[in-house]
C-alpha positions in Angstrom: 0.0 0.0 0.0 2.3 2.8 -1.3 0.1 5.6 -0.1 -0.2 4.5 3.5 2.9 6.5 4.8 1.7 9.6 3.1 -1.8 9.2 4.5 -0.4 8.6 8.0 1.8 11.6 7.8 -1.0 13.8 6.6 -3.3 12.5 9.3 -0.6 13.1 12.0 -0.1 16.7 10.7 -3.8 17.4 10.8 -4.1 16.0 14.3 -1.3 18.2 15.5 -2.9 21.3 13.9 -6.3 20.5 15.5 -4.6 19.9 18.8 -2.8 23.2 18.6 -6.0 25.0 17.7 -7.8 23.4 20.6 -5.0 24.4 22.9 -5.1 27.9 21.7 -8.9 28.0 22.1 -8.6 26.6 25.6 -6.3 29.4 26.6 -8.5 32.3 25.5 -10.7 34.2 27.9 -13.5 36.1 26.2 -14.7 39.2 28.1 -17.9 41.1 27.3 -17.5 44.6 28.6 -18.8 48.1 28.2 -15.6 49.7 29.4 -13.4 51.9 27.2 -10.3 50.5 25.5 -7.9 52.4 27.8 -9.1 50.2 30.7 -9.5 46.9 28.9 -6.2 47.1 27.0 -4.3 47.8 30.3 -5.8 44.7 31.9 -5.4 42.6 28.8 -1.7 43.5 28.5 -0.9 43.1 32.2 -2.8 39.8 32.6 -1.3 38.2 29.5 2.2 39.2 30.7 1.5 37.5 34.0 -0.1 34.5 32.3 1.6 34.1 28.9 -0.3 30.9 28.2 -3.7 32.6 28.4 -5.0 35.1 25.8 -7.8 37.7 26.5 -10.3 38.6 23.9 -12.3 41.8 24.5 -15.9 42.1 23.1 -16.9 45.7 23.6 -20.7 46.1 23.9 -22.9 48.5 25.8 -24.5 46.9 28.9 -27.9 46.3 27.3 -26.3 44.7 24.2 -24.0 42.7 26.4 -26.8 41.2 28.5 -28.6 40.2 25.3 -25.5 38.7 23.8 -24.9 36.4 26.8 -28.6 35.5 27.1 -29.0 34.5 23.4 -26.1 32.2 23.2 -26.4 28.5 24.2 -24.3 27.0 27.1 -20.9 26.1 25.9 -20.8 29.0 23.3 -21.1 31.9 25.7 -18.3 34.3 26.6 -16.5 33.7 29.8 -16.6 37.0 31.7 -19.1 39.8 32.0 -17.6 43.1 33.2 -19.6 46.3 33.6 -20.5 49.2 35.9 -24.2 48.5 36.4 -25.0 46.3 39.4 -28.6 46.0 38.2 -27.3 44.4 35.0 -25.7 41.7 37.0 -28.9 41.2 38.9 -30.6 40.6 35.5 -28.0 38.0 34.6 -28.2 36.4 38.0 -32.0 36.2 37.9 -31.7 34.2 34.6 -29.1 31.8 36.1 -26.4 33.1 33.8 -23.7 33.6 36.4 -21.6 31.1 38.3 -20.4 31.5 41.9 -17.1 33.4 42.3 -17.0 34.0 46.0 -13.7 32.1 46.4 -12.0 34.6 44.1 -12.8 37.7 46.2 -9.9 39.8 47.6 -10.1 39.3 51.4 -8.5 42.7 51.9 -11.6 44.5 50.5 -14.1 45.8 53.0 -17.6 44.2 53.0 -19.3 47.4 52.1 -18.9 50.8 50.6 -21.3 53.0 52.6 -24.3 50.6 53.1 -23.7 48.8 49.7 -22.1 45.4 49.6 -18.9 45.4 47.5 -19.4 41.8 46.5 -22.7 40.1 45.7 -23.9 38.5 49.0 -24.7 35.3 47.1 -21.2 35.2 45.5 -22.5 35.6 41.9 -20.3 38.6 41.0 -17.6 40.7 42.6 -17.0 44.4 42.9 -13.9 45.2 40.8 -13.9 48.9 41.2 -16.1 51.6 42.8 -18.0 54.3 41.0 -20.0 57.4 41.7 -22.0 59.7 39.4 -21.6 63.4 38.8 -20.8 66.3 36.6 -17.8 67.1 34.5 -17.2 70.4 32.7 -14.7 72.0 30.5 -13.1 74.9 32.3 -12.2 76.8 29.1 -15.6 76.4 27.6 -17.2 77.6 30.9 -15.0 80.7 31.0 -15.6 81.5 27.3 -19.4 81.3 27.9 -19.2 83.0 31.3 -20.9 80.0 33.0 -20.6 79.2 36.7 -19.4 75.7 37.6 -22.3 73.4 38.6 -22.3 71.6 41.9 -25.6 69.8 41.9 -27.9 68.1 39.4 -30.5 70.8 40.1 -28.1 73.5 38.9 -28.5 72.1 35.4 -32.1 73.1 35.1 -31.2 76.8 35.1 -31.7 78.8 31.9 -28.0 79.8 31.8 -27.1 76.2 30.9 -29.4 75.9 27.9 -27.6 74.3 25.0 -24.4 73.6 27.0 -25.1 70.2 28.5 -24.8 66.6 27.2 -25.7 63.2 28.3 -26.4 59.7 26.9 -29.5 57.5 27.1 -30.0 54.8 29.7 -31.0 52.4 26.9 -27.6 52.9 25.3 -25.4 53.1 28.4 -25.5 51.2 31.7 -23.6 54.0 33.4 -26.1 56.6 32.2 -28.9 54.3 33.5 -27.3 54.3 36.9 -26.9 58.1 36.8 -30.6 58.5 35.9 -31.7 55.9 38.5 -29.6 57.6 41.1 -31.4 60.9 40.5 -34.8 59.1 40.6 -33.9 57.3 43.9 -32.5 60.4 45.4 -35.3 62.8 44.5 -38.2 60.4 44.2 -39.9 59.3 41.0 -42.0 62.3 40.1 -39.5 65.0 41.2 -36.6 63.1 39.8 -38.2 62.8 36.4 -39.2 66.5 36.4 -35.6 67.3 37.1 -34.3 65.0 34.4 -36.7 66.4 31.8 -35.6 69.9 32.6 -31.9 68.9 32.4 -32.6 67.1 29.1 -34.4 70.2 27.8 -31.1 72.1 28.4 -29.1 69.5 26.6 -27.3 70.1 23.3 -27.3 66.4 22.5 -28.2 62.9 23.7 -25.1 61.0 22.5 -25.1 57.6 20.9 -22.7 56.1 23.4 -21.7 57.1 26.9 -18.2 57.8 25.7 -19.5 60.6 23.5 -20.2 62.8 26.5 -16.7 62.9 28.1 -15.1 63.0 24.7 -17.3 66.0 23.8 -16.5 67.8 27.1 -12.8 67.0 26.9 -12.6 68.6 23.4 -14.9 71.5 24.1 -17.8 70.4 22.0 -20.0 70.5 25.2 -19.6 72.5 28.3 -21.0 70.0 30.9 -21.6 66.3 30.9 -23.5 63.9 33.2 -21.1 61.1 33.6 -19.9 58.2 35.8 -16.9 59.5 37.8 -14.1 57.7 35.9 -14.9 59.6 32.7 -14.5 62.9 34.4 -11.5 61.9 36.5 -9.7 60.3 33.5 -10.1 63.5 31.6 -8.8 65.6 34.5 -5.8 63.4 35.3 -4.9 63.0 31.6 -4.4 66.7 31.3 -7.6 67.9 29.7 -9.0 71.2 30.9 -11.9 69.6 32.9 -13.1 69.3 36.4 -15.5 66.8 38.0 -17.8 67.0 41.1 -19.9 64.5 43.0 -23.4 66.1 43.7 -24.9 65.5 47.1 -27.5 63.3 45.5 -25.1 60.6 44.4 -24.4 57.0 45.2 -21.2 54.9 45.3 -21.6 51.4 44.0 -19.3 48.7 42.7 -18.5 48.2 39.0 -18.7 44.4 38.8 -17.2 41.4 37.2 -18.7 38.0 36.9 -18.2 34.5 35.5 -20.7 33.6 32.8 -22.4 30.3 33.3 -21.9 28.1 30.3 -18.7 29.9 29.2 -16.1 28.2 27.1 -13.1 28.5 29.4 -14.1 28.9 33.0 -10.8 27.9 34.6 -8.8 30.6 32.7 -11.6 33.1 33.2 -11.4 32.6 37.0 -7.7 33.5 36.9 -8.6 36.7 35.0 -11.3 37.7 37.5 -9.0 37.0 40.4 -6.3 39.2 38.8 -8.6 42.1 38.4 -9.4 42.2 42.1 -5.9 41.5 43.3 -3.6 44.2 44.7 -1.8 44.3 41.3 -5.0 44.5 39.4 -6.3 47.3 41.6 -3.2 49.4 41.1 -4.0 49.5 37.4 -7.1 51.6 38.2 -4.9 54.5 39.3 -3.5 54.9 35.8 -4.4 58.5 34.8 -6.1 57.2 31.6 -8.3 54.9 33.7 -8.8 56.9 37.0 -11.2 54.5 38.7 -11.7 54.1 42.4 -10.3 50.8 43.9 -12.3 48.4 46.0 -9.4 48.5 48.5 -9.2 51.4 51.0 -6.2 53.8 50.5 -4.4 52.2 53.5 -4.4 48.8 51.7 -3.0 50.3 48.5 0.5 50.7 50.2 1.1 54.3 49.2 0.1 53.9 45.6 -2.9 56.3 45.7 -1.9 59.8 44.4 -2.4 62.8 46.7 -5.8 64.3 46.4 -7.3 61.3 44.6 -11.0 60.7 45.5 -11.6 58.3 48.4 -14.7 56.2 47.5 -15.4 55.3 51.1 -15.4 59.0 52.2 -17.7 59.9 49.2 -20.0 57.1 50.1 -20.3 58.4 53.7 -21.4 61.8 52.4 -23.7 60.4 49.6 -27.5 61.0 50.2 -28.6 58.0 48.1 -28.5 54.4 49.4 -28.7 52.8 46.0 -31.3 50.0 45.7 -30.2 47.7 42.9 -33.3 45.5 43.1 -35.5 48.5 42.7 -33.4 49.7 39.8 -33.5 46.2 38.2 -37.3 46.0 38.6 -37.9 49.1 36.5 -34.8 49.0 34.3 -36.7 48.6 31.0 -39.4 51.1 32.0 -36.9 53.8 32.8 -35.0 53.2 29.6 -38.2 53.2 27.4 -39.6 56.3 29.1 -36.3 58.2 28.6 -36.1 57.3 24.9 -39.8 58.0 24.0 -40.0 61.3 25.9 -36.4 62.6 25.6 -34.2 60.8 23.1 -36.8 60.7 20.3 -38.4 64.0 21.2 -35.4 66.1 22.1 -36.0 68.9 19.5 -39.6 69.3 20.8 -38.4 69.3 24.4 -35.6 71.8 23.6 -38.1 74.1 21.9 -40.5 74.0 24.9 -37.7 74.6 27.3 -36.4 77.5 25.3 -39.8 79.1 25.3 -40.3 78.5 29.0 -36.9 80.1 29.8 -37.8 83.2 27.7 -41.2 83.6 29.4 -39.6 83.2 32.8 -37.1 85.9 32.1 -39.7 88.3 30.8 -42.1 87.7 33.8 -39.2 88.2 36.2 -38.9 91.8 34.9 -42.6 92.4 34.4 -44.9 90.1 36.5 -48.3 89.3 35.1 -50.7 86.9 37.0 -52.4 85.7 33.9 -49.2 85.1 32.1 -47.8 83.4 35.2 -50.7 80.9 35.2 -50.0 80.1 31.5 -46.3 79.5 32.3 -47.1 77.2 35.2 -49.3 75.1 32.8 -46.5 75.0 30.3 -44.0 73.8 32.9 -46.4 71.1 34.1 -46.9 69.9 30.5 -43.2 69.9 29.6 -41.7 68.6 32.8 -44.1 65.9 34.2 -43.4 62.2 33.6 -45.7 60.3 31.3 -45.8 57.5 34.0 -46.5 58.6 37.5 -45.1 57.2 40.8 -48.2 55.1 41.4 -48.0 53.2 38.1 -44.2 53.0 38.4 -44.7 51.0 41.6 -47.3 48.7 40.1 -45.8 45.2 39.9 -48.0 44.0 37.0 -47.0 47.1 35.0 -43.3 46.6 35.6 -43.7 42.8 34.9 -45.0 43.7 31.4 -41.7 45.3 30.5 -39.6 42.3 31.8 -41.8 39.8 30.0 -40.6 38.0 26.8 -41.1 40.4 23.9 -41.1 37.4 21.6 -44.6 36.9 22.8 -46.7 38.8 20.2 -49.4 39.9 22.7 -46.8 41.3 25.1 -44.8 43.0 22.3 -48.0 44.6 21.0 -48.9 45.9 24.4 -45.5 47.3 25.2 -45.1 48.9 21.7 -48.5 50.4 22.1 -47.6 52.0 25.4 -44.3 53.3 24.1 -46.0 54.8 21.1 -48.6 56.5 23.3 -45.8 58.0 25.5 -44.1 59.3 22.4 -47.3 61.0 21.1 -48.2 62.2 24.5 -44.7 63.8 24.9 -44.9 65.4 21.5 -48.4 66.9 22.2 -47.3 68.1 25.7 -44.1 69.8 24.4 -45.9 71.5 21.6 -48.7 72.8 23.8 -46.1 73.8 26.5 -44.2 75.9 23.9 -47.5 77.6 22.8 -48.5 78.4 26.3 -45.0 79.7 27.1 -45.1 81.9 24.0 -48.5 83.2 25.1 -47.1 84.0 28.5 -44.2 85.8 27.0 -46.5 87.9 24.9 -48.6 88.7 28.0 -45.5 89.9 29.8 -44.6 92.5 27.1 
């Protein structure tokens, strides 16, 4: 059989190639994350240097996309690690049995809590990898050029002086923005919080496609002020951009988390990556100026590595007025996102026009009071700045359950779509009517 040796040689070569491919596959950790490249590349490089036999593959997706990606893949085909800022996103994954226990990977030097919030999931389903608060960043040159005062609180951004100078993203596009909005809603209460958010949005120049668009725009002077998670503002500041950042009183400090996906391809290697991110070495990477995140370890455990003047997450948490409730946030996650998009993202021009008219009428009435015009202005404000869903409905479990039900169900999808369409039309009508009333008030003040 003259061809036998050649056949065996070919088969042996093929076997070696397949074995090599399998070995390479076994040494790859696939990470789904919403974090910017500056952070992920730093961890990828450092981890691969410490573990040269393991490769890290980064799949960058916003939090909502990341959840859907993990959920839609079958066990054995899923990515290995989920890494994001939003604790409510991890609650969604945990509730669908998509996370494995990682309690044994926790850094024992980390405190149990930051403020009243557990750093690690009490059930061990995910770990705090960094700490994060929410606040305002602004470009100092932009503010000086436009003669604008630096803001200190969320409520400052409703003032007429800031019209057209603010930017934020949408909670449906960004998990960090969702946490920012939810922090305001929990700190101020549903109705007051939405009123404040609508007024801030009315002053916005843009609702950006991704959360990165806000800090990038503030750093380069496209926008004056941005609503951001702290590391966006701090990274800009410590990287030399002309920006400042402040934590409002109504803020929360919660963990940015990392978890092991159930049914991932390479769990053993993934556990090593997770353990590295929460280790002392991994925590030190957070202090890189391009990353500028707050470690889960207190400053005294960082062995002098924390720069002078660097924010102390544990001190900020002690001052914060919001004790963040991730279960509440998770229960209304989809409702908050849908309301924001239907009444703000998709109706921004209408909201801006109403807000501009209201500011003009307020300025005129401040100079020349008129009771009839004042009544028109109050009606305009109520129409423009009241949420389409009130606090009572927002606490209704059946209503909330509708937005967490499977939208593949035709009846559910039809009902949800119908509600969202009605919110959109309601917002459009309210904003147009508010603008008309404000213009009438302005005419009455002249």
